[in-house]
N, C-alpha and C positions, 0 to 999 in steps of 0.2 A: 544252549546258545543258538540264537537266531542266525539264519543264513544271510550272507551279504547278497546284493544284487548279482555280483559276479558268480557266486555259487549257484544261484537260481537259474542263471542263464545257460550254464554248461550243458545240461541235457537238451535244452531247446535248440542250441546251436548245431546239434547233430541233424536237425531236420532241414528240409529244403525251404529256403526263403527267397523272396524276390528283392529284398532290401529292407529298409526300415523307415519308419515314419518319425517326423520331428513335430512335436506339438508345442505351442507357446501359450502363455496365459495372459501376462500383462499386455502384450501387444494386441491381443484380441479385444481389449477394452478401448482401443483407439478409434473404433468406429470407422468413419470415412477417411481418417488419417492413417489407416493401417498400412497402406501400400508401401510408403517409404521405409517403414520399420521392417516389413517382411523382405523387401529387396535387400536391405542391409544385412539382415540375418542370413539370407541366402548367400550373399557374397562372402560373409565371414565364414560360414560353414564350408563353402567351396574351397576357400583358402586353407582353412584349418584341416580339412580332410584331403588335401592334395596328395599327401604321401600314400593315401589309400586308393588313389585314382577314382574318387567319388564323383558322381553326377547328381546334383541337387536340383530337384524340380519344385517350383512354387505352385501349390494347388489351392491357393486362396486361404483356406482355413487350416492348412498344414503344409509341411514340406516333406517330400519323398526323396529318399537317398538310395541310390544304387551303387554298390561296391562289389568287387570280386568276393566270392563266398569265403575264400580262405582268410580274409581280413575283416569279415563282417562284425565279429564280436568286438575287436579293437576299435573299429570305426564307430560302432554304436556307442561305446563308452566315451570316446573322444568327442563325439558330437554333443553328448550330455554336458560336457564341460564348457560349451560355448554360451556366452551370456545371451539371454533371450529365450533359451530352451527350457520348457517346463518338464518335458520328459521325452525319451525316445523309446521305440518299441519295434521289435522285429515284425515284418509283414510278409504274409503270403497272399498273393492276389488270386481271387476266385471268381468264377462267373456268378452273375446275379441270379442264383437259383437256390431253392431250398435243398435240392439234391446235392449240389456242390458243397453246401455248408455241412450237411449231414455226413458226407463222405470224408471231408476234411477233419471234422470233429472225431470221427472214428479212427482215422489214421493217426492223428496227433495223440489222442489218448492212448492208443495201443503202443505207440512209440515211446511215450513218457512214463506210463504207469508201471509201478512195481509194487508187489504185495497188496494188490487191491486198493490202491489209493482212490480217494473220493474225488468227485468232479462236480463242476457247476458250469453252466453256459450263460454267458451274458451277451446280449445283442443290443446294439444301438442303431436305429433306423435313421441315418442322417438324411437320406433321400426318402421323403414321405410318399413318393409315388409307388414305392414297393408295395405289392398288394396285401401283405400281411403286416400286422403290428409287431413291434419288438417282442412283446410278451408272447405272442403266438409263435414266432420263430423260435424263441428260447424253448418253449414247451415241445415243439415238434422235433427240434434237433436233439434235445435232451432225452426224449422218449426213445428215439431211434438209437441213440448212443447206448442207453441202458439195455435195450433189446438186443443189440448186436454184440456188446462187450460184457454185459453183466456188471457194469460199473455201479458203484454206490454213489448216491447223490448227497452232497452237503452244500446247501445254498449259502450258509453263513461263513464257513471257513474251509473251503475245499482245498485239497492237496494240489489239484490241477484246475486252473481256471482257463476256460476256453472263451475267448472274447472275439466277437465279430462286429464289424461296422459295415453298414450297407450304404454305399455311395451310388451316385448316378451311373457310373461307368463300371464299377466292380464291387466286390465284397472283400474287405480286409479280414484275414485271420491274424490276430495280434499275439505276439509273445509277451513276456513279462515287461512291465515298464521299468526303465532305468531313469531314476529321478535326475532332472537337470538342475543347473545352478540358478535358473530364473533370471530376473532382471531384464535389462534392455540390451539390444545388440550394441557393441562398441561402435561409436561413430554417429549416433543419432542425437547426442546431447551436447555437442560442442567440444571444444578442445581446452585442456588444462595442462599446466606444467607442475609436476610434482617433485618436491625435494626428496631425494632418495639417499639415505645413509647406508651404512653397512649393518644396521641393526634390524630388529624384528618388526618394529611398529610401522615404519614407512612403506614397506611392500604391501602390508595389509591395507593401509589407507589407500594406496593406489589401486589395489584390486577392487575395493569397494566403490571407488569412483568409476572404474571401468564397468562394473556391474550396473551402474546407473546410466550406461551408454556413452560415457565420455571417452574421447580419444585422449590418451595421456602420454605426454613426453616427459622425460626424466632429466633432472639436473643433479649432479653429484659433485660435491666438493671433496677433493682428494689431497693427501699430504705427500704424494710421491714426487720425486724430482722431475718426472715427466709423465705425460698421459699414457705412454705406451705401457708403463708398469701397471697403471690402473686398468688398462684394457684386458690384461690377462688375469685380473683378480675376480672376486666373486660378484662385484656389482653388475657387470654385463650379464652374468649368468642369472642374477635375480630378475633383471629386465626380461631376459629370454623366457624364464619360467612364467612370468606374468603374461606376456603378449603372444608368444607363439601359439598356445592353445586357442587363442581367440581369432586366429587368422588375420591379424593385423601386424603392422610394423611400428617401430618406435624409434625416436631419436633420443640418444643419451648424450647430454651435454656434460663433458668432463671439465670441471672448473678447478684450477690450481688454488691452493690455500696459502701458499708461501708469501705472496705479495701482501696480503692482509696481516699475516703473522709478523712479518718484519716491521710493518708500520706500527703494530701494537707494541713490539719490543722497544721501539725508538720513541714511543709516546709516553706521556705521563698520565695515561688513563688509569683510573682506580682498578686494581686487579679484580675486585668483586664485580665490576661491570663488563669485564672482557667477554664473557660468554654471551651476555645480552647483545653487546655490540657486534660480535661475530655473527650471531643469528640474524640480527638486523641487516648486516652486510649480505648474508646469503639471500635474504628476502629481496634486498635491493637489486642484486645481480639477477635473481630470478625474474623480478619485475621488468628489468630492462630486456631480458630475453623474451619475456611474454609480450612486451610491446612490439619488439622487432618481428615476432613470428605469429602474432595474432592469437595468443592464448587468452582465454576469457577469465581465468582464475588461477590461483596458486594452491597447491595441496600440500599439507604436511601431515606427519604422523603424531602431532602433538596430542597430549592427553592431559586433562586437568588433574594436577596433584600426583601424578605417577612418580615424578622425581621432584626434589625440592624446588628446582628452578621453574617448574611448569605451574606457575600461579597465574591468576587472572591478570595481575599487574604486568607480569612478563609477557604474557600472550598479547595483552593490549599494546605493549611496546613493539611487538612484531607487526601487528596490524597497522601501527602508525608509520611503518616503513614502506608500505605498499598502497597504491591507489586502487589496486585490484583486490577483489575479495580473496581471503585466505580460507579455504575449506579444511576442516579438521574432522574427518569421519569418525575418528576414534576418541573424540573429546570426552565421552562419558563411559568408555569401556574400562574395565579393570584389567590388570596385567594377565591374570589367568585366562580371561576371555580372549585376549589378544594372542597369547601363546597357543591356545587351542586352535584358534582360527588360522594362525600361521602354519601349524602342522597340517590342518585340513587342506589348505591351498598349495602346499608344497614348497613354501619359502623358508620354513623354520630351520631345516638342517643347513641350508646355505647361509642364513643369517647368523648362525652360531659359529661359523668358521672365523678364526682369528683375523682381525682387521684393525687397522689404525684409523679410528674415527676421529675426524678433526675436532669435534666438540670435546673429546676426551683429552685433547692437548691443551685446552684452555684452563683457566683457574679452577682449582679443586673446590673452592668454597665461593660459588657465584652468589650474586645478589638474588634474593628470593622474591623481593617485592620492589622491583626497580621503579623509581619515579621518573616520569617522562622528562621532567625538567632537568634532572641529573643526567639522564641519558643524552639529551640534546647538548648539554654543556660538554660532556665527554666527547661526543662525536665531533665537536668543533675543533678538537685537538688533532683530528685525522683529516688528511686530504682526500675526502671520500670520493669525489668525482674522478680524481686521478687514479685512485685505487680501483675503482670500478672499470674505468677505461682500460687500464693496464691488465686487469684480470680478464676482461672480455677478449682482449687481443690474444690471450693465450689459451682460450677455450678450444677444446677438440671435440668433434662430434662423431659419434659412432651410430650407425643405423643398425638396429636389431631387426632382422627379417623374419618372416614367417617360416622360411626355410633357412635355418642357421647356416651362416657362411663359414667355411674353413679359414678363408683369408678375407679380411675386410679392408677394402680400399676406400672407405667412405669417410676417412678422417679429414676434417676441414678446419681451418682457422676461423676465428670469429669474423674476420673480414669477409669471408666467403659465405657466411651464413645467410645473408640477405638474398642469395640466389636460390635458396632451398625453399620452394613454396609447395611442391607437389607431394612431399613425403607425408605419410600418416604418422601422427604422434601418439604418445602414451606417458604416464606419470610416476613421481616419487618424492622424497622428503629429505631434509638435511639433518634431522636429529631423530633418534629412536630407531 
């Protein structure tokens, strides 16, 4: 069985380190536009690593993080979960000299090696003014290491890899890489509003949009008599799981379902169209919130064909209810892929907790290929504008902070929402 990155790190963490480096990949392709992306990544890392008392420095082609030694390992792995990070690695700062690298190689190998483990030296000369080439440094450090320790060399698959990078101001001795989640830092790609249910799919869809750099706020339709009951349930915890590791905050719009439910009960709407009409209603409410708060798109966890009602006809009926684009990151995924991904990002267990999803309260045998003409006729039997206004007047907002609050005093009615302009947002979906 292969070792995990955490297992590989344990012996390295016993050595003295000055901090760790954060490297990015996709951001590096932005050329002259790189600076806004790195600034945002630095800000998100600073916020995400605040519990570790981290100091994050932007060094143009990398970021350097200093934290207390006792939390170094935890901080290293937490940083790797921030969107925009390609990998993190422990760093020991050395003087720019061959002797310093030779001594550090010997000390590190002797501290790590057990039972004659093999070794290799890798050098990258980032600063080309250094008087020797990378290859020359590798050979000189490696020969000295073998001479002083008797180490066996394996250039293809060494047990211990000693990596050096030569910069203009110092030399880095690097520890093992901890793979990052990649993508773009949250906040560089605009703002979207995601419909978040109590299910598995919608948190994954929101995570994927965040990974593309979107600030995502969430709207959730609940069946509780009041929003206070929804606030203690799993939905706020799902939002917290998504946004807190990213160093951002999110607004969760809690929208009551009962107003629309009563209207349906009193109408003569065909039962087979109730689910399509409810989902269109959710999209309409999300669209109004998006207009009021300057979101640029709506996000759902919809998937083509995963359940009988998720047909192209029904998805088109949802698109018809919004002038904003509706993004569906999971449209072509199968269920097993989504389940595996939810486990990977930490939302799966929460999503499995029992919950009364509004969509499950609607007709058990919904229309699978709703025709827009029939949908429009059915909607005319409902006082849609009145229902939307009434529902919006009962919306409650919770702000999910990067440092979770024990008591949240940020609940606001819909009438107060237009005063909230400075909060950072994040996303979810209403079915799935």
